[in-house]
N, C-alpha and C positions, 0 to 999 in steps of 0.2 A: 503492499498498499505505499508506501516511502516512494518507490520508483519512481522521479520524475520523467524519465527520459521519453515516456509514452505523452506529456502531457505539455512537455515543455522543450525549448531545444529544435522544433520545428521551422527552420528557417525558412525553408522553401514553402510553406505553408505562410510563412508572414509574406514572402515576395510575392505568392499569388493573391492574398488579399488586398495587398496592398496597390499593385497593377490593376485588381479590380476596382473599387472602388475610387481611387486615384482616376484609372483609366475612364470610368460612366463618367463621373463626373465632370472629365474634360474633355468628354463627348458632346457634352450640354453644355458647358460655360465656355469653352474655345478663348481664352484670353486672349489679347491683340496688344495690346499697350502694357508697360512698365505697371499702371496701375493692376490690371488683370491679372498680372503673372504675381505680383504685389499679395492679394487675395487668393488667388490658388495655390500658391506656393506657402503659404499660411495653413491653409486645410490638407495640404498637402503633408505638411510637417507633424502634423495633429495625427494625421492617421498612419504615417508611421511608427509613433511613439506610440502609439494604438495598439496596435498590433506586434510591436516588436515584445510587449509587456503579457499580450494575450497568448501567442505561441512561441516566442522568445527566450526571455529570460523575465520570470516575475520579479522587477525592480522592485515593486510597490509592496507584494507581498512577503521579499526578503529583508527589504527594510522596517517593516512592522512584524515581524516572525513572531518576535518577543512578545508584545503586546500582545498578539492573536493568538497564538500559542497559550496564553495565562488565560485569557477569555475564551477561547474556545479550544480546552486539551483535547476534545473529540474528532475534531475534524482534521484533515490532511489537509494542512492548508496548500501544499504543492501540488495537489491535486485540480485540476481544471474550474471542476465544478467553485472552489475557493475563489476565484478572480472577481467570481460576480459577486462583489463585495457586501451590494446593499442587499442580495438573499442572504448572505453568510451574519452581516450584521443584525437582519432583523429576525434570527433563528429560525429562517424557514429549512423544511428540510426536504430532498426528494431532486428532482430534476431542474434549476434555476430557468430553461428556458420555457416552462410552462407559466411562471411567477407575473402577476399582474405588472410589475416595473418594466420586464422583460418585452411582454408585447407593446408597450405603452413605447419604450424605445424603438422598437421598431417600427409604430407609427408616425413616430419625427423621421426617424433615418428617412423610411418610403415616401415621407408627405417633404421633406427635404430636395431630394433626388427629382420629383413630380414637381416642385415649382423649380429648380433651376431648370427642367425640361421645355415648361411652359415658359417660362421666361427666355430662355433663349430663343425659339421661334420670333415670338413678337421685337423682340431686340433688335436680331439678325435683320429682320425684313424693314423697321426701321430704320436701321443702319445705311441699308441701302438707299432707301425712297431718303434720305436725309430729314428724319421727320422725328419729332420727340416719339419715345412708346409707351403707349397709353391705353393699350388695349391686354386683354387678358389680365394676369397677377398683377400689372403696371394700371388697372383701371383703380386697384386697392391700394396698394402703397407704393411706394417712389423705388424701393429698393428689394425686391422678389427676391432676387440671385442671392444677396448678402446673407437673408434670411435664410434662405434653402439652404448657406454652409451652415450656419448656427444650429439649424433645426437639424443636422446631421450629425454636429459635435454633441451637442447635447445628446440627442440619441445616445448614442455613442459612450456617452459618459452614463447616462442610465444603465445599460448594460454591463459595463466593466468600466467601472473608473480607477483609475489610476492619481499616484502625485504628480507625476511630469504632466498628465493631460488634466487634470482638475487645475492645475497650475498656471496654464497655456490657454485653457479656456477663456478666462475673463479679460486677459491680455488681446487676443484676439478676436471678441466683441468689441473692444477699444478700436482695435486695427480698423475693423468693419466701419465702425462708425464714423470713423475718422476718414476714411476712404470715400465713402458714400457723401460726406460733405465736402469732400474736394471734388468729387463727380458731380456735384451741383454746381460747383462754380463753375463748373466749364458748360454746363449743358445752360446755366443763365448768359453764360458768354455768347454762346453759340446761338441760343433761340432765344435770348430777349423775355419780350411779355408772354410772349405763349408759354415758355417754362414757367414763368412768376403764377399765371393764371392758374396753372396744372399741378404744380407747387401749394399754392393756396387751400386749392379742394384735394389734394391727396394725401396724407399722412408719411411721412416716411416711412415708420416700419410698423407701426402699431393700427390697424384699419378701422376705420369707423362704423360705425350701424348706418348712419345716414348717408344716401347717394344720391338724391334728387338733384343737389346743387353741384355734386361736385360731376354728373355726366354734361351737366349745360353747360359748367365750366370749362370742360375740356371742347366741348363742342364751339365754342364760344373762341376759343384761342384757334384752334384747329380754321375759324373763318366758314363751319357748316351751317 
């Protein structure tokens, strides 16, 4: 039971998961400029740190092993299930993949990728037509792609928290907020009053309930 060779040291599985989750996000996000690469690079760093601990070396479990061992003496800390720390902390037993937090995490991760996909199609068309992206998710918030990245990372934190990713998460959220503000300055310079009307009617990150005034403002900004 104490043999960790089957639970960790699976670096090929680390590489495979990084390739899947980074490649999947890249297929939707397709970074073009320095700002895009910064946001995508931050997400990539989070994913690498996550799966390096999930299947490679359990740094968090190792650092906390003394405390965890005294608190959970009957648990094999270096078994894969113990890496689901929320499951362990709440005293659950059995397969953690059926737990409520794990299921919620899948909703955040799946929703984040869905948001990236929907946002990219709208943004791609808008860029080619040299227009503001105001359709699809952009009707609800101004930065759905950044929300998608944050949702994916938050989902993984619910599923497999580590010291490194928990420390990275708030830093990355702040970075995305700053990138969003920088992006807005460029949009205002490029689109002027159309952007200001859109920004006045559309929240940056948190959706609003009322939509009537929002749609009317967008129509006026586009001259419809």
